[in-house]
C-alpha positions in Angstrom: -14.9 -14.8 -37.0 -14.4 -13.0 -33.7 -12.1 -10.3 -35.1 -14.5 -9.6 -38.0 -17.4 -9.2 -35.6 -15.7 -6.4 -33.7 -16.2 -2.7 -34.4 -12.5 -1.6 -34.5 -11.1 1.9 -34.5 -9.9 3.0 -38.0 -6.5 4.0 -36.6 -5.4 0.4 -36.0 -5.6 -0.5 -39.7 -2.1 1.0 -40.0 -0.8 -1.6 -37.6 -1.4 -4.6 -39.8 1.9 -3.9 -41.7 3.8 -4.9 -38.5 5.1 -8.3 -37.7 3.0 -10.4 -35.3 4.8 -9.4 -32.1 4.9 -5.7 -32.9 1.3 -5.8 -33.9 0.3 -7.4 -30.6 2.3 -5.0 -28.5 0.8 -2.1 -30.4 -2.8 -3.2 -29.5 -1.8 -3.4 -25.8 -0.4 0.2 -25.9 -3.2 1.8 -28.0 -5.2 4.0 -25.6 -7.6 5.4 -28.3 -11.1 5.6 -26.9 -13.6 3.2 -28.5 -16.7 1.2 -27.6 -18.6 3.3 -25.0 -15.6 5.2 -23.6 -13.4 2.0 -23.2 -9.8 2.3 -24.2 -8.9 0.0 -27.1 -5.9 -1.6 -25.2 -8.3 -2.6 -22.4 -10.9 -3.9 -24.8 -8.2 -5.9 -26.7 -7.3 -7.7 -23.5 -10.9 -8.8 -23.2 -10.8 -10.0 -26.8 -7.7 -12.1 -26.0 -9.2 -13.5 -22.8 -12.4 -14.7 -24.5 -10.5 -16.2 -27.5 -8.4 -18.2 -25.0 -11.5 -19.2 -23.0 -13.6 -20.3 -26.1 -10.6 -22.1 -27.6 -10.2 -24.2 -24.5 -13.9 -25.0 -24.3 -13.9 -26.1 -27.9 -11.0 -28.4 -27.2 -12.1 -29.9 -23.9 -15.9 -29.8 -24.2 -17.4 -31.5 -27.3 -20.8 -30.0 -26.5 -19.5 -26.4 -26.6 -21.2 -24.2 -29.2 -19.3 -21.2 -30.4 -21.3 -17.9 -29.8 -23.2 -16.6 -32.8 -22.4 -13.0 -31.8 -19.0 -13.0 -30.0 -18.4 -9.3 -30.5 -21.5 -8.4 -28.5 -20.6 -10.7 -25.7 -17.1 -9.3 -25.5 -18.4 -5.7 -25.6 -20.9 -6.3 -22.8 -18.2 -7.9 -20.6 -15.8 -5.0 -21.3 -18.5 -2.4 -20.4 -19.3 -4.2 -17.2 -15.6 -4.4 -16.3 -15.0 -0.8 -17.1 -18.0 0.3 -14.9 -16.7 -1.8 -12.0 -13.1 -0.4 -12.2 -13.7 3.3 -12.9 -13.6 5.2 -9.6 -16.1 7.8 -8.9 -14.6 11.3 -8.9 -15.0 12.6 -5.3 -14.1 16.2 -4.4 -13.0 16.4 -0.8 -12.1 19.6 1.0 -9.2 19.0 3.4 -7.4 21.0 6.1 -3.9 20.4 7.2 -2.6 20.3 10.8 1.1 20.2 11.7 2.3 17.7 14.3 5.7 17.2 15.9 7.2 14.6 18.3 7.1 16.0 21.8 9.9 15.6 24.3 8.9 14.2 27.7 8.9 16.4 30.8 12.1 16.8 32.9 13.3 13.6 34.6 10.9 11.5 32.4 11.6 9.1 29.6 9.4 8.5 26.6 8.9 5.2 24.9 7.5 5.2 21.3 6.5 1.9 19.7 4.8 0.9 16.4 3.9 -2.2 14.5 4.1 -3.0 10.8 2.7 -5.7 8.5 3.5 -6.5 4.9 0.3 -7.0 2.8 2.1 -9.2 0.3 4.0 -11.6 2.6 1.9 -11.3 5.8 5.0 -10.7 7.8 4.7 -8.6 10.9 7.2 -6.7 13.1 7.5 -4.0 15.6 10.0 -1.3 16.6 10.5 1.1 19.4 12.8 3.7 20.9 13.3 5.2 24.4 14.4 8.8 24.6 15.1 11.2 27.5 13.8 14.7 28.3 16.2 16.2 25.6 15.1 13.7 22.9 18.4 11.8 23.1 18.3 8.2 22.1 18.7 5.8 25.1 17.9 2.5 23.4 15.8 1.1 20.7 14.7 -2.2 19.2 13.3 -4.0 16.2 11.6 -7.4 16.3 10.6 -9.7 13.4 7.5 -11.6 14.6 6.9 -13.8 11.6 3.4 -14.1 10.1 0.4 -12.5 11.7 -2.1 -9.6 12.0 -1.3 -6.0 12.5 -3.0 -6.0 15.9 -0.5 -8.7 17.0 2.4 -6.5 15.8 1.1 -3.5 17.8 0.6 -5.5 20.9 4.0 -7.1 20.8 5.5 -3.7 20.2 4.1 -2.5 23.5 5.2 -5.7 25.2 8.8 -5.5 24.0 8.9 -1.7 24.7 7.7 -2.1 28.3 10.4 -4.8 28.7 13.1 -2.2 28.2 11.6 0.2 30.8 12.9 0.0 34.4 10.8 -2.1 36.7 10.9 0.6 39.4 9.2 3.3 37.3 6.1 4.4 39.2 4.5 7.1 37.0 3.6 5.5 33.7 1.2 7.0 31.1 0.0 5.4 27.9 -1.4 7.4 25.0 -2.0 7.1 21.3 -0.4 9.5 18.9 -0.6 10.0 15.1 2.0 8.6 12.8 3.3 12.1 12.1 4.4 12.2 15.8 5.8 8.7 15.7 7.9 8.5 12.6 11.1 7.2 14.3 9.3 4.1 15.7 7.4 3.8 12.4 10.7 3.6 10.5 12.0 0.9 12.9 8.8 -1.1 12.6 8.8 -1.1 8.8 12.4 -2.3 8.6 11.9 -5.0 11.2 10.3 -7.4 8.8 13.4 -7.4 6.6 15.8 -9.0 9.0 15.9 -12.5 10.5 13.1 -13.5 13.0 13.8 -12.3 16.5 14.9 -9.2 18.4 17.5 -6.7 17.5 18.6 -4.2 20.1 19.7 -0.8 18.8 22.1 1.3 21.0 22.1 4.1 18.6 19.8 5.3 15.7 20.1 3.0 12.6 20.5 4.7 9.2 16.9 4.0 8.2 15.6 5.9 11.2 18.2 8.6 11.4 16.3 11.2 9.4 13.1 10.8 11.4 15.2 10.9 14.7 16.9 14.1 13.7 13.6 15.7 12.7 12.2 14.9 16.1 15.3 16.4 17.8 14.8 19.6 15.8 11.0 19.8 16.3 10.3 19.5 12.6 6.6 19.6 12.0 4.8 17.1 9.7 1.5 17.7 8.0 -1.6 15.6 8.5 -4.7 16.0 6.3 -8.2 15.9 7.7 -11.6 16.4 6.0 -13.0 19.9 6.6 -15.3 19.7 9.7 -13.6 16.7 11.3 -11.8 17.2 14.6 -8.2 16.3 15.2 -6.8 15.8 18.6 -3.1 15.4 19.3 
Protein backbone atom coordinates (compact mmCIF):
# COMPACT_ATOMS: atom_id res chain seq x y z
CA UNK A 1 0.00 0.00 0.00
CA UNK A 2 2.70 2.50 1.01
CA UNK A 3 5.05 1.59 -1.82
CA UNK A 4 2.28 1.82 -4.42
CA UNK A 5 1.31 5.29 -3.18
CA UNK A 6 4.79 6.67 -3.85
CA UNK A 7 5.89 8.46 -6.99
CA UNK A 8 9.10 6.57 -7.69
CA UNK A 9 11.87 7.44 -10.19
CA UNK A 10 11.72 5.24 -13.28
CA UNK A 11 15.41 4.32 -12.92
CA UNK A 12 14.82 2.19 -9.82
CA UNK A 13 12.66 -0.28 -11.78
CA UNK A 14 15.86 -2.01 -12.88
CA UNK A 15 16.74 -2.75 -9.26
CA UNK A 16 13.83 -5.15 -8.70
CA UNK A 17 15.83 -7.96 -10.31
CA UNK A 18 18.27 -7.87 -7.36
CA UNK A 19 17.97 -9.99 -4.25
CA UNK A 20 16.51 -8.28 -1.18
CA UNK A 21 19.77 -7.10 0.39
CA UNK A 22 21.24 -5.78 -2.87
CA UNK A 23 17.96 -4.05 -3.65
CA UNK A 24 17.89 -2.39 -0.22
CA UNK A 25 21.51 -1.23 -0.46
CA UNK A 26 20.84 0.13 -3.95
CA UNK A 27 18.03 2.35 -2.64
CA UNK A 28 20.33 3.71 0.06
CA UNK A 29 23.00 4.65 -2.49
CA UNK A 30 20.77 6.05 -5.23
CA UNK A 31 21.29 9.85 -5.32
CA UNK A 32 18.96 10.56 -8.24
CA UNK A 33 16.95 13.72 -7.57
CA UNK A 34 13.22 13.22 -7.08
CA UNK A 35 10.33 14.66 -5.09
CA UNK A 36 11.01 18.41 -4.95
CA UNK A 37 14.83 18.25 -5.20
CA UNK A 38 15.16 15.50 -2.59
CA UNK A 39 17.62 12.70 -3.26
CA UNK A 40 15.95 9.30 -3.56
CA UNK A 41 18.31 7.74 -0.99
CA UNK A 42 17.21 10.31 1.61
CA UNK A 43 13.54 9.93 0.70
CA UNK A 44 13.84 6.14 0.95
CA UNK A 45 15.16 6.44 4.52
CA UNK A 46 12.01 8.39 5.37
CA UNK A 47 9.86 5.67 3.82
CA UNK A 48 11.57 3.02 5.98
CA UNK A 49 11.20 5.10 9.12
CA UNK A 50 7.46 5.66 8.62
CA UNK A 51 6.90 1.99 7.79
CA UNK A 52 8.63 1.00 11.02
CA UNK A 53 6.68 3.61 13.00
CA UNK A 54 3.27 2.66 11.58
CA UNK A 55 3.94 -1.06 11.97
CA UNK A 56 4.72 -0.61 15.67
CA UNK A 57 1.62 1.51 16.20
CA UNK A 58 -0.50 -1.13 14.49
CA UNK A 59 0.91 -3.83 16.79
CA UNK A 60 0.82 -1.94 20.10
CA UNK A 61 -2.16 0.39 19.65
CA UNK A 62 -5.45 -1.24 18.70
CA UNK A 63 -7.00 2.16 17.99
CA UNK A 64 -4.40 3.08 15.37
CA UNK A 65 -5.81 3.79 11.91
CA UNK A 66 -3.44 3.46 8.98
CA UNK A 67 -3.18 6.74 6.98
CA UNK A 68 -5.27 6.88 3.83
CA UNK A 69 -2.54 8.75 1.92
CA UNK A 70 0.79 7.56 3.36
CA UNK A 71 2.78 8.77 0.36
CA UNK A 72 1.72 12.38 0.93
CA UNK A 73 2.60 12.21 4.63
CA UNK A 74 6.05 10.81 3.87
CA UNK A 75 6.68 13.40 1.16
CA UNK A 76 5.70 16.32 3.39
CA UNK A 77 7.99 15.07 6.14
CA UNK A 78 10.85 14.60 3.68
CA UNK A 79 10.41 18.13 2.31
CA UNK A 80 10.42 19.57 5.84
CA UNK A 81 13.53 17.58 6.78
CA UNK A 82 15.31 18.61 3.59
CA UNK A 83 14.53 22.29 4.18
CA UNK A 84 15.85 22.08 7.73
CA UNK A 85 19.12 20.40 6.80
CA UNK A 86 20.10 22.22 3.61
CA UNK A 87 22.55 24.98 4.55
CA UNK A 88 22.21 28.37 2.99
CA UNK A 89 24.96 29.20 0.54
CA UNK A 90 26.87 32.10 2.03
CA UNK A 91 29.62 33.87 0.16
CA UNK A 92 32.17 35.34 2.52
CA UNK A 93 35.18 37.37 1.49
CA UNK A 94 38.19 36.61 3.66
CA UNK A 95 41.64 38.05 4.14
CA UNK A 96 44.52 36.09 5.60
CA UNK A 97 47.05 37.22 8.16
CA UNK A 98 50.24 35.36 9.03
CA UNK A 99 51.16 34.79 12.66
CA UNK A 100 54.23 33.28 14.32
CA UNK A 101 55.15 32.38 17.85
CA UNK A 102 57.32 35.17 19.26
CA UNK A 103 60.36 34.56 21.42
CA UNK A 104 60.45 36.40 24.74
CA UNK A 105 62.85 39.31 25.29
CA UNK A 106 66.38 38.66 26.57
CA UNK A 107 66.59 37.22 30.13
CA UNK A 108 62.84 36.49 30.01
CA UNK A 109 60.99 33.18 29.86
CA UNK A 110 57.69 32.57 28.08
CA UNK A 111 54.93 30.27 29.31
CA UNK A 112 52.31 29.17 26.80
CA UNK A 113 49.27 27.19 27.95
CA UNK A 114 46.10 25.90 26.36
CA UNK A 115 43.05 23.84 27.27
CA UNK A 116 41.20 21.16 25.37
CA UNK A 117 37.85 19.38 25.57
CA UNK A 118 36.46 16.36 23.72
CA UNK A 119 32.92 17.05 22.50
CA UNK A 120 32.13 13.32 22.49
CA UNK A 121 33.46 12.19 25.88
CA UNK A 122 33.42 15.51 27.75
CA UNK A 123 37.00 14.94 28.90
CA UNK A 124 39.12 18.02 29.46
CA UNK A 125 42.83 18.57 29.72
CA UNK A 126 45.50 21.21 29.50
CA UNK A 127 49.05 21.56 28.35
CA UNK A 128 51.83 24.09 28.56
CA UNK A 129 55.47 24.79 27.84
CA UNK A 130 58.11 27.18 29.19
CA UNK A 131 60.78 28.40 26.75
CA UNK A 132 63.71 30.77 27.07
CA UNK A 133 64.71 33.82 25.01
CA UNK A 134 66.01 31.58 22.21
CA UNK A 135 62.86 29.48 22.10
CA UNK A 136 64.58 26.50 23.76
CA UNK A 137 62.33 24.10 25.66
CA UNK A 138 62.83 24.41 29.44
CA UNK A 139 59.96 22.25 30.65
CA UNK A 140 56.43 21.33 29.69
CA UNK A 141 53.39 19.53 31.03
CA UNK A 142 50.15 17.80 30.17
CA UNK A 143 47.33 17.22 32.63
CA UNK A 144 44.22 15.07 32.21
CA UNK A 145 41.50 16.78 34.26
CA UNK A 146 38.63 14.31 33.82
CA UNK A 147 35.18 15.57 32.81
CA UNK A 148 34.37 19.25 32.66
CA UNK A 149 33.92 22.44 30.64
CA UNK A 150 36.46 24.09 28.37
CA UNK A 151 36.64 27.13 30.64
CA UNK A 152 37.79 24.80 33.45
CA UNK A 153 40.49 23.35 31.20
CA UNK A 154 41.78 26.83 30.31
CA UNK A 155 41.81 27.95 33.96
CA UNK A 156 43.62 24.83 35.17
CA UNK A 157 46.11 25.24 32.36
CA UNK A 158 47.04 28.67 33.68
CA UNK A 159 47.19 27.32 37.24
CA UNK A 160 49.54 24.46 36.42
CA UNK A 161 51.62 26.66 34.16
CA UNK A 162 52.16 29.27 36.84
CA UNK A 163 53.08 26.48 39.26
CA UNK A 164 56.17 25.79 37.15
CA UNK A 165 57.30 29.40 37.16
CA UNK A 166 59.83 30.52 39.76
CA UNK A 167 58.23 32.18 42.78
CA UNK A 168 60.77 35.01 42.74
CA UNK A 169 59.79 36.27 39.28
CA UNK A 170 58.76 39.90 39.59
CA UNK A 171 57.91 41.05 36.07
CA UNK A 172 55.01 38.87 34.87
CA UNK A 173 52.72 39.72 31.97
CA UNK A 174 49.60 37.82 30.87
CA UNK A 175 48.21 38.09 27.35
CA UNK A 176 45.92 36.21 24.99
CA UNK A 177 47.27 35.00 21.65
CA UNK A 178 45.68 33.26 18.67
CA UNK A 179 45.96 29.51 18.26
CA UNK A 180 48.27 30.06 15.29
CA UNK A 181 50.82 31.50 17.76
CA UNK A 182 50.19 28.81 20.33
CA UNK A 183 50.35 25.53 18.41
CA UNK A 184 52.89 23.82 20.69
CA UNK A 185 50.71 24.26 23.77
CA UNK A 186 47.67 23.38 21.64
CA UNK A 187 49.28 20.06 20.66
CA UNK A 188 50.03 19.25 24.29
CA UNK A 189 46.51 20.10 25.44
CA UNK A 190 44.85 17.97 22.75
CA UNK A 191 46.94 14.92 23.68
CA UNK A 192 46.39 15.36 27.42
CA UNK A 193 42.93 13.77 27.39
CA UNK A 194 44.38 10.54 25.97
CA UNK A 195 46.56 9.57 28.93
CA UNK A 196 45.63 8.60 32.48
CA UNK A 197 44.16 11.27 34.77
CA UNK A 198 46.79 13.45 36.39
CA UNK A 199 49.90 15.44 35.56
CA UNK A 200 52.70 14.47 33.18
CA UNK A 201 55.90 16.55 33.24
CA UNK A 202 57.75 16.82 29.94
CA UNK A 203 61.48 17.57 30.10
CA UNK A 204 61.72 17.63 26.31
CA UNK A 205 59.26 18.02 23.42
CA UNK A 206 57.10 14.89 22.92
CA UNK A 207 56.67 13.59 19.40
CA UNK A 208 53.11 14.93 19.06
CA UNK A 209 54.32 18.49 19.71
CA UNK A 210 57.68 18.25 17.97
CA UNK A 211 56.62 19.69 14.61
CA UNK A 212 54.88 22.68 16.18
CA UNK A 213 57.90 23.27 18.44
CA UNK A 214 60.34 23.19 15.50
CA UNK A 215 58.11 25.54 13.51
CA UNK A 216 58.18 27.98 16.43
CA UNK A 217 61.99 27.77 16.63
CA UNK A 218 62.23 28.59 12.94
CA UNK A 219 59.64 31.39 12.96
CA UNK A 220 57.37 29.53 10.54
CA UNK A 221 54.25 31.66 9.88
CA UNK A 222 50.75 30.22 10.06
CA UNK A 223 47.73 31.72 8.24
CA UNK A 224 44.60 32.91 10.03
CA UNK A 225 41.49 33.86 8.05
CA UNK A 226 39.35 36.87 8.88
CA UNK A 227 36.29 38.33 7.23
CA UNK A 228 37.04 41.37 5.12
CA UNK A 229 36.58 44.48 7.21
CA UNK A 230 37.22 42.79 10.58
CA UNK A 231 40.26 43.82 12.57
CA UNK A 232 42.86 41.34 13.77
CA UNK A 233 45.17 42.18 16.63
CA UNK A 234 48.11 39.98 17.52
